[in-house]
ZADRENPA-179514 format. One record per residue: x, y, z of N, C-alpha, C in turn; residue in one letter. Coordinates in steps of 0.1 Angstrom, whole numbers, always signed. Layout:
% ZADRENPA-179514
(rec (X, Y, Z), (X, Y, Z), (X, Y, Z), A)
...
This chain:
% ZADRENPA-179514
(rec (+85, -482, +429), (+72, -475, +426), (+74, -460, +427), M)
(rec (+81, -456, +437), (+83, -441, +440), (+92, -436, +428), R)
(rec (+101, -444, +424), (+110, -439, +413), (+102, -437, +400), E)
(rec (+93, -446, +397), (+84, -445, +386), (+75, -433, +387), M)
(rec (+70, -430, +398), (+61, -418, +400), (+70, -405, +398), E)
(rec (+82, -405, +403), (+91, -394, +401), (+94, -392, +386), D)
(rec (+97, -402, +379), (+100, -402, +365), (+88, -397, +357), R)
(rec (+76, -402, +360), (+63, -397, +353), (+60, -383, +357), L)
(rec (+63, -379, +369), (+61, -365, +373), (+70, -356, +366), G)
(rec (+83, -360, +364), (+92, -352, +356), (+88, -351, +341), N)
(rec (+83, -362, +336), (+79, -362, +322), (+67, -353, +321), E)
(rec (+57, -354, +330), (+45, -345, +330), (+49, -331, +331), A)
(rec (+59, -327, +339), (+64, -314, +341), (+70, -309, +328), G)
(rec (+78, -318, +321), (+84, -314, +308), (+74, -312, +298), G)
(rec (+63, -320, +298), (+53, -318, +288), (+45, -305, +291), Y)
(rec (+43, -302, +303), (+36, -290, +307), (+45, -278, +303), Q)
(rec (+58, -279, +305), (+67, -268, +300), (+66, -266, +285), D)
(rec (+65, -277, +278), (+64, -277, +263), (+51, -270, +259), S)
(rec (+40, -274, +266), (+27, -268, +263), (+27, -253, +266), I)
(rec (+33, -249, +277), (+34, -235, +280), (+42, -227, +270), T)
(rec (+53, -233, +265), (+62, -227, +255), (+55, -225, +242), R)
(rec (+48, -236, +238), (+40, -236, +225), (+29, -226, +226), L)
(rec (+22, -225, +237), (+11, -215, +238), (+16, -201, +237), E)
(rec (+28, -199, +243), (+35, -186, +242), (+38, -183, +227), A)
(rec (+43, -193, +220), (+47, -191, +206), (+34, -188, +198), E)
(rec (+23, -195, +201), (+11, -193, +193), (+6, -178, +196), I)
(rec (+7, -174, +208), (+2, -160, +211), (+11, -150, +204), A)
(rec (+24, -153, +203), (+34, -144, +196), (+31, -144, +181), K)
(rec (+28, -155, +176), (+25, -156, +161), (+11, -149, +158), M)
(rec (+2, -150, +167), (-11, -143, +165), (-9, -128, +165), K)
(rec (-1, -123, +174), (+2, -109, +175), (+9, -105, +162), D)
(rec (+19, -113, +157), (+26, -110, +145), (+17, -110, +133), E)
(rec (+7, -119, +133), (-2, -120, +122), (-11, -107, +122), M)
(rec (-15, -103, +134), (-24, -91, +135), (-16, -79, +130), A)
(rec (-3, -78, +134), (+5, -67, +129), (+6, -67, +114), R)
(rec (+9, -79, +108), (+10, -80, +93), (-3, -76, +87), H)
(rec (-14, -80, +93), (-27, -76, +87), (-29, -61, +88), L)
(rec (-26, -55, +99), (-27, -40, +99), (-18, -33, +89), R)
(rec (-6, -38, +87), (+3, -33, +77), (-3, -35, +63), E)
(rec (-8, -46, +60), (-15, -49, +48), (-26, -39, +45), Y)
(rec (-35, -37, +55), (-46, -28, +54), (-41, -14, +51), Q)
(rec (-30, -10, +58), (-25, +4, +56), (-20, +5, +41), D)
(rec (-12, -5, +37), (-7, -5, +23), (-19, -5, +13), L)
(rec (-29, -13, +16), (-40, -14, +7), (-47, +0, +6), L)
(rec (-49, +7, +17), (-55, +20, +17), (-46, +30, +9), N)
(rec (-33, +29, +11), (-24, +38, +3), (-26, +35, -12), V)
(rec (-26, +22, -15), (-27, +18, -29), (-40, +23, -35), K)
(rec (-51, +22, -28), (-64, +27, -33), (-64, +42, -35), M)
(rec (-58, +49, -25), (-57, +63, -27), (-49, +67, -39), A)
(rec (-38, +60, -41), (-29, +63, -53), (-37, +59, -66), L)
(rec (-44, +49, -66), (-52, +45, -78), (-62, +56, -81), D)
(rec (-68, +62, -70), (-78, +73, -72), (-70, +85, -78), I)
(rec (-59, +88, -72), (-51, +99, -77), (-47, +98, -91), E)
(rec (-42, +86, -95), (-38, +83, -109), (-50, +85, -118), I)
(rec (-62, +79, -114), (-74, +81, -122), (-77, +96, -124), A)
(rec (-76, +104, -114), (-78, +118, -114), (-69, +125, -124), T)
(rec (-56, +122, -123), (-47, +128, -133), (-49, +123, -147), Y)
(rec (-53, +110, -148), (-56, +105, -162), (-67, +113, -168), R)
(rec (-78, +115, -160), (-89, +123, -165), (-85, +137, -168), K)
(rec (-76, +143, -160), (-71, +157, -163), (-63, +157, -176), L)
(rec (-55, +147, -178), (-48, +146, -191), (-57, +144, -203), L)
(rec (-67, +136, -201), (-76, +134, -212), (-84, +147, -215), E)
(rec (-87, +154, -205), (-94, +167, -207), (-85, +177, -214), G)
(rec (-72, +177, -209), (-63, +186, -216), (-60, +182, -230), E)
(rec (-60, +169, -233), (-57, +165, -247), (-69, +169, -256), E)
(rec (-81, +167, -251), (-93, +171, -259), (-94, +186, -260), S)
(rec (-90, +193, -250), (-90, +208, -251), (-80, +213, -261), R)
(rec (-68, +207, -261), (-57, +211, -270), (-61, +206, -284), I)
(rec (-67, +195, -286), (-71, +190, -299), (-82, +199, -305), T)
(rec (-92, +203, -297), (-102, +212, -301), (-96, +226, -305), V)
(rec (-88, +231, -296), (-82, +244, -299), (-72, +244, -310), S)
(rec (-66, +232, -312), (-56, +231, -323), (-63, +230, -336), G)
(rec (-75, +224, -336), (-82, +223, -349), (-89, +237, -353), S)
(rec (-91, +245, -343), (-98, +258, -345), (-87, +268, -350), Q)
(rec (-75, +267, -345), (-65, +276, -349), (-57, +271, -361), S)
(rec (-48, +279, -366), (-39, +274, -377), (-27, +267, -372), S)
(rec (-27, +264, -360), (-15, +257, -354), (-15, +243, -360), H)
(rec (-3, +238, -365), (-3, +226, -372), (+0, +214, -363), S)
(rec (+7, +216, -352), (+10, +204, -344), (+0, +202, -332), G)
(rec (-4, +190, -330), (-13, +188, -319), (-6, +179, -309), S)
(rec (-9, +181, -296), (-2, +174, -286), (-10, +161, -282), H)
(rec (-3, +151, -278), (-10, +139, -274), (-9, +138, -258), S)
(rec (-17, +129, -253), (-16, +127, -238), (-2, +123, -234), A)
(rec (+4, +115, -242), (+17, +110, -239), (+27, +121, -239), A)
(rec (+26, +131, -248), (+36, +142, -248), (+33, +151, -236), S)
(rec (+20, +153, -233), (+17, +161, -221), (+22, +154, -208), L)
(rec (+20, +141, -208), (+25, +133, -196), (+40, +135, -194), Y)
(rec (+48, +134, -205), (+62, +135, -204), (+66, +149, -201), S)
(rec (+59, +159, -207), (+62, +173, -204), (+60, +177, -190), T)
(rec (+48, +173, -185), (+45, +176, -171), (+53, +168, -161), V)
(rec (+57, +156, -165), (+65, +147, -157), (+58, +143, -144), G)
(rec (+47, +136, -145), (+39, +132, -134), (+47, +122, -125), F)
(rec (+51, +127, -114), (+57, +119, -103), (+51, +124, -90), R)
(rec (+50, +115, -80), (+44, +119, -68), (+49, +132, -62), G)
(rec (+62, +135, -64), (+67, +147, -58), (+63, +160, -65), D)
(rec (+58, +159, -78), (+53, +171, -85), (+38, +174, -82), H)
(rec (+32, +164, -76), (+17, +165, -74), (+13, +168, -60), C)
(rec (+18, +179, -54), (+15, +182, -40), (+5, +193, -40), K)
(rec (-8, +189, -41), (-19, +198, -39), (-27, +195, -27), H)
(rec (-35, +204, -22), (-41, +202, -10), (-53, +193, -11), T)
(rec (-59, +190, -22), (-70, +181, -23), (-66, +167, -25), S)
(rec (-53, +164, -25), (-48, +150, -26), (-53, +142, -15), S)
(rec (-56, +129, -18), (-60, +120, -7), (-49, +116, +2), P)
(rec (-36, +119, -2), (-25, +114, +6), (-18, +126, +12), L)
(rec (-12, +124, +23), (-4, +135, +29), (+10, +134, +23), T)
(rec (+18, +144, +25), (+32, +144, +20), (+40, +133, +26), N)
(rec (+37, +129, +38), (+45, +118, +44), (+42, +104, +38), Q)
(rec (+30, +103, +31), (+26, +90, +25), (+31, +89, +11), Q)
(rec (+35, +100, +5), (+39, +100, -9), (+52, +92, -11), R)
(rec (+53, +84, -22), (+65, +76, -25), (+72, +84, -36), V)
(rec (+85, +87, -35), (+91, +95, -45), (+93, +87, -58), P)
């Protein structure tokens, strides 16, 4: 009888160790999920800021295109510029667009 109690006590201790280990793993995974969620939120915020910046530059390009088209039709200049040619001429990349009203800091810019 004593031997059976010892064996059951050992099994119960083993199960308790397993429970403790699994609870620690769950806590670790919850922490990791929270970290991933924070990283995701940070990336989403950067994406949204970049989308806003892209939209701003797109509007600037459209404004320049309409300005050039209007001024081109008023003058005797035969060639008109398109937004695509302006885009390639200016070379819009994050490193060329460092102005103070940007929603991103220089550290957040992707080259």
